[in-house]
N, C-alpha and C positions, 0 to 999 in steps of 0.2 A: 249164772255165768258173766263174767265181765266182757264187754263188748269190744274190747281192743285186742286186734289178732294177736300182738307180742305178747299177751298173756295166755292164750291158747297153747297147750303142749302141741310140739310138733316132731316130726323128723325130719331128715334128709335123705332123699331114694335119689341115688344117682345124680347128687347135685340141686335136687330139686325139693323144695320146702312142703312137706305136706301136713296139714294141721290134723290131730288125731280127734276127731269128732266125729260124731255119729249125726242122725238126720234130727232128732230132738234138739241137740246142742246147737246144730246149725240154725234150725229155724229160730231158737231163742236168740241167737246172736243178730240173726236179720231183722227180727223184729224190734230188737233193740236199735240196730240202725236207723230203721224206718220211723221210729219214734224220736230219736235223737236228730234227724233231719239235718244232720250237720254237714255231711258232704257225700258225694256219690261213691261207691265201692264198687269194687271189682269182687267178683266170687270165680272161682274156676272149679268145676266139676269134672274130672276126668280119672280114666284109671292109668293102667301102666302104659297105654299108648302114649299119652300125652306125657307121660315121663320121658319115654324114649324119643320121641318127636323134639322135646325140650332139650335132652342130651346131644343129638344131632344139630339142634339149629341155636346156636347161642344167643341171638337175637329172641327169638321164639321163650327161650329161658329166662331171659332177663323180664319178659313179660307176665310169664307164669309165676317167678318169685316176688313178683312185685304186687301181686293181688292181696287184698286185703284177707282173703280167706281160700284155700285150695282143700276141697272136700275130696278125700278118697272116694271113687267111685268105680267100684271093682273087687273082687276077690283077690287079685294079686297084691294090691296094696295093703288089705285087711289082713292078709297073710304076712306082709313084711311086718306091719304093726304088730300083729302078736309075737312075732319072734323078738320083737324089741320091748315086749313088756306090756303095750297097749291092748286091752282085752276088747277089741272093735269087733262086734257083730256083723 
């Protein structure tokens, strides 16, 4: 898997970009970043609560959307992903 977050499939949930990754893919990307040692990275792992907080607070939304990786953590985001054609487990 490519280590650049722009190449990772993502969806937008209430204006928040969520990458469509499972644990194995997330670890693969993070390991490649560690090997590259090119810059610091920001990874967000949250569920629908984080998305709702981002919707309420525009500054927090900017922070979340600027993360290198947003990993869905929780069944509600998995269900949204599945409805949009991504078979996350």
